[in-house]
Structure formats: structure tokens, C-alpha cells
N, C-alpha and C positions, 0 to 999 in steps of 0.2 A: 130034073133038078140039077144033076151034075153038069149037063150041057149049058144050062142057064148060068150056073156059077162060073164055069170056064169062060163063057162069053163076057160076063161082067168083069172077070179078072183081066181078060185080054183088053177090053175097052179101057179099064182103069190104067193098065200099064201103058197103052198107047197115049192116053191123055197126059200121063205124068212124064213120059219120056220123049214126047214129040212136042213141037211148038207150032202154034197157029200162024205165026208171022215171022219174018226175018228180024223184026225189032225184038220180039221175045227171045229168039235164039241169040241175038247179039247181047241182050241183057244177061242171059244165063252165062254166056262166055265171059263177059266182063266180070261177073261175080266169081266165076271159077278162077280167073286170072288174078283178081283182086285178093282173094283169100287163099289161093293155092300155095303161097310161100310160107304160111304160118307153121306147118309141121317142120319144114326145113329149118326155120329160124329157131324153133324150140329145141331141135336137135343140136344146133350149133351152141346154143346157150348152155345146154346140159354138158356138152363136150368141153366147153371152155371152163366151166366150173370144175369138172373132173380133172382137167389138165392142171388148173391152178392148185387144187388140193394135192395132187400127186407131186407136182413140182415143189410145193412148199415142204413136203416131207423128205425130199432128196437133196435139197440145196442146204449146205451148212450155213449157219448164221455167221455173219461177220461182226466183229466187235468194234469196227470202226478204225482199228489200227492195223496198218500193214506190217508184215514182218513175220 
């Protein structure tokens, strides 16, 4: 029973982590490249919003008149 389960688990991992052809591998790489930048972009958006809110609290408001 345990041996059969381990063999099935190994076969499932091999099927899910390896590709049958170069075209499948290229497609997976294209997907990873296409969507890999999203976490970085969301971090930049959060950082920009945080910087704006911090900056707004530290910069004195101007009344429009110099002097």
C-alpha cells in the first residue's frame, strides 16, 4: 500500500513538473515570463502610495503667496 502510494506520488510529480515536448516547455516559460512581473509591480504600487502619503504629511502647505 505505501509503496504503491509513493510510486503514484512520484509519477504525479514527474508528470506535473516535466514536459513532454520542447513546445510545452517553451509555453510554460512564456507564461512564467509573462506573469512573473506582477508581484514586483504590485510592490511598486504599494511603495508609491506609501511614499505619497508620507510626503503629504511632511510637506507644509503653501498659501500661494511667497514671502
